[in-house]
Backbone as a ProteinNet text record, in pm:
[ID]
protein_1_A
[PRIMARY]
MYCTVEDIIAEWKREAGLTQRILDSLTDEALLQQVYPEGRTLGRIAWHFVSNIPDYLNEFGVSIAKVPNQSEVPTAKEIAEVFKVVSSQVTHSLQEQWTDDTLKQIQKAFGRMESNATIFMGLIKHIVHHRGQVTVLMRQAGLPIPAVYGPSKEGWAQLGVTPPL
[TERTIARY]
77.3	-2.7	74.7	39.1	100.6	90.1	203.7	207.1	224.4	273.8	310	323	265.8	263.6	365.2	496.1	617.1	598.6	539.9	509.3	408.3	346	211.2	277.6	360.9	391.2	536.8	575.6	673.8	611.5	488.3	442.5	378.5	309	261.4	358.7	480.2	593.6	656.7	645.1	693.3	566.8	441.1	336.2	308.8	305.3	321.7	417	525	656.6	615.9	584.3	549.3	428.7	338.3	206.9	236.9	344.9	401.2	461.2	520.8	637.1	517.4	397.9	303.7	236.3	212.3	117.7	208.3	322.9	439.1	464.7	421.2	420.3	341.9	211	67.8	96.1	-4.8	13	-153	-143.7	-290.2	-378.7	-316.8	-380.8	-441	-309	-357.8	-439.6	-498.6	-602.7	-736.8	-744.9	-883.8	-900.6	-762.4	-812.1	-890.1	-999	-1138.2	-1099.2	-1133.9	-1180.9	-1231.1	-1382.9	-1481.8	-1543.6	-1608.1	-1660.5	-1725.8	-1822.8	-1892	-1835.5	-1704.6	-1618.9	-1543.5	-1498.1	-1430.6	-1269.5	-1238.9	-1104.2	-1019.8	-884.7	-755.2	-764.3	-811.3	-762.2	-914	-1024.9	-1140.2	-1078	-1019.6	-964.4	-854.9	-760.5	-647.2	-698	-796.3	-862.6	-896.5	-997.2	-1112.3	-1004.7	-887.2	-839.1	-759.7	-700.2	-626.9	-723.7	-827.7	-899.8	-985.1	-977.2	-1061.5	-979.2	-871.2	-807	-780.4	-826.2	-894.8	-1038.4	-1115.2	-1230.8	-1243.8	-1158.9	-1133.2	-1085.8	-959.2	-892.9	-985.9	-1070.9	-1135.1	-1265.6	-1331.5	-1434.6	-1370.5	-1253	-1216.9	-1110.5	-1163.1	-1058.1	-916.9	-910.3	-755.6	-804.8	-762.5	-787.1	-695.3	-746.4	-660.7	-730.1	-678.2	-741.5	-778.2	-917.6	-979.7	-938	-965.3	-919.5	-1023.1	-1033.2	-1112	-1163	-1290.6	-1332.2	-1293.8	-1362.9	-1314.8	-1370.8	-1490.2	-1567	-1502	-1419.5	-1345.7	-1232.9	-1165.3	-1056.7	-943.4	-840.2	-753.3	-635.8	-537.3	-428.5	-345	-266.7	-189.4	-89.3	-42.7	64.3	-30.6	-155	-218.4	-260.4	-305.8	-310.4	-170.8	-69.1	23.3	98.8	78.6	126.6	-15.4	-98.4	-211.8	-169.4	-141.6	-108.4	29.8	86.6	213.4	209.8	134.5	70.8	-22.7	-92.9	-170.4	-89.7	-20	58.1	161.4	212.3	267.8	187.8	44.5	-33.9	-74.1	-65.5	-97	7	125.5	250	252.3	205.2	206.7	92	-27.4	-114.8	-114.6	-87.2	-45.8	46.8	164.5	253.7	200.6	136.5	55.6	-86.1	-140.8	-283.7	-281.6	-177.9	-210.4	-73.9	-132.1	-11.4	-54.1	60.7	74.9	-106.6	-125.3	-251.7	-342.3	-382.2	-472.9	-466.2	-366.7	-359.2	-451	-489.6	-573.6	-707.4	-735.9	-889.2	-973	-1091.8	-1180.3	-1291.7	-1349.5	-1469.5	-1490.6	-1629.1	-1725.6	-1646.5	-1618.8	-1603.6	-1674.9	-1751.4	-1761.8	-1901.7	-1939.8	-2044.7	-1976.2	-1834.9	-1755.9	-1676.6	-1666.3	-1578.5	-1460.7	-1358	-1188.7	-1118.8	-1000.2	-900.9	-842.8	-811.2	-786.5	-646	-579.7	-466.3	-501.9	-610.1	-715.6	-779	-820.5	-871.2	-787.8	-688.3	-559.4	-519.2	-471.9	-421.8	-547.1	-657.4	-754.8	-745.1	-713.5	-688.7	-571.5	-431.8	-361.7	-405.9	-438.6	-514.5	-601.7	-693.8	-798.2	-662.1	-580.5	-492.8	-449.9	-371.5	-303.8	-380.6	-500.9	-596.5	-636.1	-653.8	-668.4	-543	-424	-295	-292.6	-347.3	-318.1	-378.4	-517.4	-622.9	-556.4	-465.3	-414.8	-295.3	-232.2	-100.2	-158.7	-250.4	-293.9	-321.9	-421.4	-472.4	-332.7	-254.5	-148.7	-72	-72.4	-7.7	-99.8	-222.7	-317	-287.2	-269.6	-224.2	-112.8	-2.3	147.4	220.1	194.1	290.9	366.3	507.2	584.9	567.5	573.7	539.1	618.3	636.8	755.2	741.5	862.6	857.7	774.1	718.9	649.5	682.2	668	695.6	780	854.5	953	955.5	1037.1	1054	935.7	917.8	821.2	870	784	860.9	971.4	991.1	1070	1192.7	1174.4	1274	1364.5	1281.9	1342.3	1441.1	1369.8	1488.4	1586.7	1583	1728.5	1809.1	1753.9	1848.6	1909.7	1880.4	1867.7	1833.3	1738	1691.3	1525.1	1486.8	1368.8	1283.8	1154.2	1051.9	984.9	999.4	944.2	799.2	754.2	619.4	507.7
-134.3	-0.9	125.7	218.5	351.4	444.4	492.4	533.8	687.9	727.9	834.5	899.6	1043.5	1074.1	1037.8	1039.8	1006.3	839.7	760.3	622.8	606.9	672.2	684.7	752.6	844.5	885.6	806.2	730.1	648.6	547.7	479.8	392.3	430.5	554.1	604.1	605.2	667.2	664	550.5	465.9	322.4	267.1	269.5	208.5	303.9	409.4	511	521.3	478.4	425	313	230	91.9	107.1	172.3	231.6	299	389.7	472.5	399.6	295	188.6	123	69.9	9.8	128.6	192.4	295.6	376.2	391.4	424.3	329.3	219.8	119	89.7	146.6	141.5	207.5	151.3	201.3	206.9	310.7	361.2	230.5	123.5	30.5	-77.3	-66	-183.7	-111.5	-5	37.7	-5.1	-61.9	-129.8	-284.6	-314.6	-482.2	-484.8	-578.1	-628.7	-734.1	-765.3	-876.5	-969.1	-926.7	-979.1	-892.9	-919.4	-828.3	-720.2	-713	-653.1	-567	-650.7	-560.5	-429.7	-410.8	-270.8	-298.3	-171.7	-226.5	-163.3	-203.2	-169.8	-20	56.8	203.2	247.4	177.1	209.5	188.3	89.3	27.3	114.8	169.3	231	404.5	433.7	576.6	569.8	484.2	454.4	484.4	427.7	425.1	522.4	613.8	703	867.7	838.4	997.2	983.8	838.7	837.5	899	885.3	934	1088.6	1176.9	1302.1	1271	1210.7	1225.9	1133.4	1034.1	921	1004.8	1097.7	1186.7	1295.3	1368.1	1489.7	1449.9	1317	1259.3	1245.8	1193.8	1158	1285.8	1411.4	1512.3	1548.1	1531.7	1555.2	1623.9	1776.8	1855.7	1817.8	1791.4	1782.3	1821.6	1882.1	1936.1	1793.5	1827.2	1684.1	1696.4	1566.9	1532.3	1572.8	1673.2	1679.4	1604.4	1576.3	1532.4	1359.4	1340.4	1193.8	1088	1092.9	992.5	984.5	1063.8	1001.8	961.7	826.8	761.8	819.7	882.3	960.3	889	949.1	845.2	767.8	690.2	589.8	717.8	785.6	914.2	988.2	1036.6	1139.4	1090.2	970.3	883.6	866.8	835.5	828	975.4	1057	1204.6	1264.9	1223.8	1246.5	1219.2	1062.6	969.8	1063.3	1074.9	1158	1284.9	1363.1	1500.5	1464	1374.7	1359.8	1285.2	1213.9	1125.2	1244.4	1326.1	1428.9	1540.1	1538.4	1628.4	1555.7	1435.7	1327.7	1367	1344	1378.1	1494.9	1606.8	1738.7	1748.7	1729.8	1739.6	1674	1545.2	1459.5	1555.1	1595.6	1672.3	1824.7	1856.4	2002.7	2001.2	1896	1900.3	1764.4	1682.5	1559.3	1579.6	1526.4	1516.9	1382	1349.2	1214.4	1189.3	1292.6	1238.5	1218.1	1298.4	1308.8	1166.7	1085.5	947.7	865.6	899.3	827.6	860	971.8	995.6	922.5	923	800.5	868.6	822	866.2	750.6	765.9	670.6	683.1	542.1	507.1	379.7	411.6	271.5	179.6	270.6	178.6	150.4	186.8	157	263	265.5	335.2	298.2	391.9	373.6	471.2	427.7	572.9	611.9	723.8	804.2	705.2	658.4	558.9	451.3	385.3	278.1	313.9	446.6	463.9	512.4	543.6	584.2	461.1	365.2	224.6	164	178.2	145.1	220.8	307.3	387.7	329.5	302.5	204.6	71.1	6.1	-113.3	-133.5	9.9	-37.7	10.6	57.1	92.8	-7.4	-114.2	-245.7	-313	-319.2	-430.6	-411.7	-270.8	-255.7	-279	-231.3	-246.8	-392.7	-478.1	-608.3	-666.5	-584.8	-601.8	-546	-458.8	-399.7	-482.6	-515	-614.3	-725.1	-779.6	-922.8	-855.6	-755.8	-717.6	-670.6	-611	-611.9	-684.2	-805.6	-949.8	-998.8	-972.3	-1046.5	-950.3	-828	-717.3	-744.6	-840.9	-855.9	-723.1	-693	-564.4	-657.9	-588.7	-610.7	-590.9	-636	-641	-571.9	-447.8	-411.8	-499	-503.7	-597.2	-482	-554.8	-482.8	-549.3	-662	-701.5	-786.2	-832.9	-912.2	-920.1	-1024.3	-1012.8	-1063.6	-980	-1032.1	-1140.9	-1178.9	-1300.9	-1260.3	-1138	-1064.3	-1036.6	-961.1	-966.9	-1079.5	-1205.4	-1347.8	-1375.6	-1348.6	-1356.7	-1287.3	-1131.8	-1068.3	-1119.3	-1173.1	-1257.9	-1399.9	-1441.6	-1559.7	-1673.6	-1667.8	-1743.7	-1785.4	-1924.2	-1965.6	-1934.8	-1896	-1833.6	-1932.2	-1911.2	-2045	-2043.2	-2190.5	-2228.9	-2188.8
13.7	-0.3	12.6	-47.2	-40.5	57.3	140.5	281	234.3	156.1	130.3	-39	-59.3	-180.1	-266	-199	-294.1	-308.8	-241.6	-289.6	-401.5	-413	-495.8	-640	-628.6	-740.3	-807.4	-733.2	-783.6	-857.2	-803.3	-861.8	-979.3	-972.8	-1110	-1202.3	-1176.8	-1284	-1350.5	-1264.1	-1326.4	-1413.5	-1364.7	-1449.1	-1590.9	-1546.2	-1661.4	-1794.6	-1728	-1851.4	-1907.7	-1834.6	-1939.2	-2003.9	-1936.5	-2077.8	-2158.6	-2138.3	-2245.9	-2376.3	-2343	-2429.5	-2529.9	-2439.4	-2510.2	-2645.9	-2566.4	-2654.7	-2778.1	-2742.3	-2847.3	-2936.8	-2915.8	-3051.6	-3103	-3084.4	-3166.4	-3285.7	-3394	-3537.6	-3532.5	-3654.3	-3680	-3752.2	-3824.2	-3851.3	-3750.7	-3661.2	-3538.3	-3450.3	-3458.9	-3383.6	-3406	-3539.7	-3589.3	-3560.5	-3493.9	-3410.7	-3321	-3348.1	-3283.6	-3197.2	-3089.7	-2989	-3080.7	-3109.6	-3213.3	-3277.8	-3401.8	-3483.9	-3429.4	-3295	-3199.9	-3135.5	-3103.6	-2977.2	-2990.1	-2917.4	-2889.4	-2975.4	-3053	-3130.4	-3036.1	-3056	-2965.8	-2941.5	-3063.6	-3040	-2939.3	-2917.1	-2871.2	-2743	-2698.6	-2570.7	-2517.2	-2600.5	-2540.3	-2540.4	-2618.2	-2619	-2475.3	-2433.8	-2322.7	-2166.8	-2182.1	-2055.5	-2051	-2190.8	-2140.7	-2130.8	-2210.6	-2207.2	-2078.2	-1984.9	-1846.7	-1733.7	-1742.4	-1650.5	-1583.5	-1645.5	-1564.2	-1510.8	-1598.8	-1575.4	-1411.1	-1404.6	-1283.6	-1166	-1193.3	-1109.4	-1051.4	-1167.9	-1098.2	-1001.1	-1041.8	-980.3	-810.2	-779.3	-673.6	-582.5	-680.5	-588.4	-649.8	-745.5	-784.8	-942	-896.7	-1038.1	-1146.8	-1258.7	-1399.9	-1537.9	-1588.4	-1729.6	-1806.1	-1854	-1919.3	-2079.2	-2124.5	-2246.9	-2310.1	-2459.3	-2513.6	-2635.7	-2650	-2780.9	-2739.6	-2650.7	-2584.7	-2658.2	-2752.7	-2834.5	-2940.5	-3016.2	-3141.3	-3110.2	-3153.6	-3141.7	-3205.8	-3170.8	-3245.2	-3295.9	-3365.7	-3437.1	-3307.2	-3383.5	-3253.3	-3176.4	-3280	-3186.5	-3117.7	-3174.1	-3078.6	-2927.9	-2942.6	-2798.3	-2746.3	-2782.3	-2698.2	-2650.8	-2743.8	-2684.4	-2578.5	-2604.4	-2459.1	-2348.9	-2345.2	-2269.9	-2181.8	-2259.9	-2196	-2145.3	-2163.4	-2128.8	-2012.7	-2002.9	-1897.7	-1794.6	-1789.4	-1710.8	-1621.7	-1716.1	-1669.1	-1550.8	-1604.9	-1528.6	-1387.8	-1429.7	-1274.4	-1189.2	-1248.4	-1135.4	-1060.1	-1151.1	-1110.2	-1003.2	-1051.7	-951.4	-809.9	-844	-710.7	-609.1	-673.2	-608.2	-515.7	-595.2	-599.7	-470	-506.3	-443.1	-302.5	-301.6	-188.2	-101.6	29.2	134.7	202.4	212.1	312.2	391.1	445.3	526.8	406.2	279.2	169	155.7	146.3	120.2	188.7	305.4	429.7	434.9	360.2	357.4	312.2	376.3	297.3	234.8	131.8	66.8	-17.6	-80	-152.1	-289.3	-309.2	-457.2	-477.8	-635.9	-648.2	-562.3	-452.1	-370.8	-247.4	-254.9	-128.7	-46	61.9	113.3	131.7	55.2	21.8	54.6	87.3	106.4	-35.9	-55.5	-119.8	-207.6	-117	-160.8	-246.2	-183.6	-237.8	-386.4	-371.8	-490.4	-610.2	-591.1	-703.5	-754.2	-625.5	-684.8	-789	-755.6	-867.4	-1009.2	-1015.1	-1144.7	-1186.7	-1144.4	-1201.6	-1241.4	-1166.8	-1222.9	-1305.9	-1325	-1449.2	-1553.7	-1518.5	-1696.1	-1697.8	-1600.6	-1606.1	-1685.4	-1629.5	-1726.8	-1873.8	-1902.3	-2019.4	-2113.7	-2059	-2111.8	-2147	-2082.1	-2126.3	-2244.7	-2256.5	-2361.9	-2487.8	-2456.4	-2581.4	-2608.7	-2535.9	-2566.5	-2645.8	-2609.6	-2680.4	-2816.5	-2839.6	-2955	-3053.8	-2996.4	-3089.4	-3114.9	-3035.3	-3098.2	-3225.4	-3191.2	-3305.4	-3404.6	-3420.9	-3534.3	-3580.9	-3523.7	-3588.9	-3520.4	-3431.8	-3376.3	-3269.1	-3278.6	-3159.7	-3034.9	-2920.9	-2799.8	-2705.8	-2671.1	-2577	-2452.3	-2379.3	-2250.4	-2130.4	-2047.7	-1933.8	-1823.3	-1744.1	-1652.1	-1652.2	-1783	-1821.7	-1988.9	-2022.2	-2170.7	-2215.8	-2354.9	-2439.5	-2538.6	-2614.8	-2732	-2801.2	-2842	-2906.4	-2800.5	-2676.6	-2598.1	-2574.1	-2550.6	-2542.7	-2642.2	-2788.3	-2921.6	-2866.7	-2869.9	-2852	-2747.8	-2660.2	-2528.1	-2608.3	-2745.2	-2789.6	-2664.8	-2639.3	-2564.2	-2622.7	-2629.6	-2657.6	-2521.1	-2565.5	-2465	-2400.8	-2275.8	-2206.1	-2196.7	-2199.1	-2238.6	-2120.7
[MASK]
+++++++++++++++++++++++++++++++++++++++++++++++++++++++++++++++++++++++++++++++++++++++++++++++++++++++++++++++++++++++++++++++++++++++++++++++++++++++++++++++++++++

């Protein structure tokens, strides 16, 4: 659990860096990859979690600029750029607006009473969840996958190792 704002910012920066590597690897063609014919596209999933960050944080008391035109999925480059800007704003807003005591404050979130630290951890988990979906769709679209928590297939190959099954 996060005990200090420094802890939460460090975790945010780690996860945001991993997410940025994934988003920087997207192509406009890959954004059209779908899970199934009526399902969301890779682009819609990526844009959902990127554009949702300010809404989520504003809902729980962290002021951050909203992402304009959330309904239209932009280009792959624009998704990655918006995430970079939003990610930086999150770090700045947390430094400016939260204290270690703020992390302990309790408020209602999704029908439960939660600490701000737990609510913020939920945002990170939301991004990680969708980042996993994006990487599966990237693989289906034929894109190489950057390493996240360990080597990807491509990473193992660069190491001269057959990936474990």
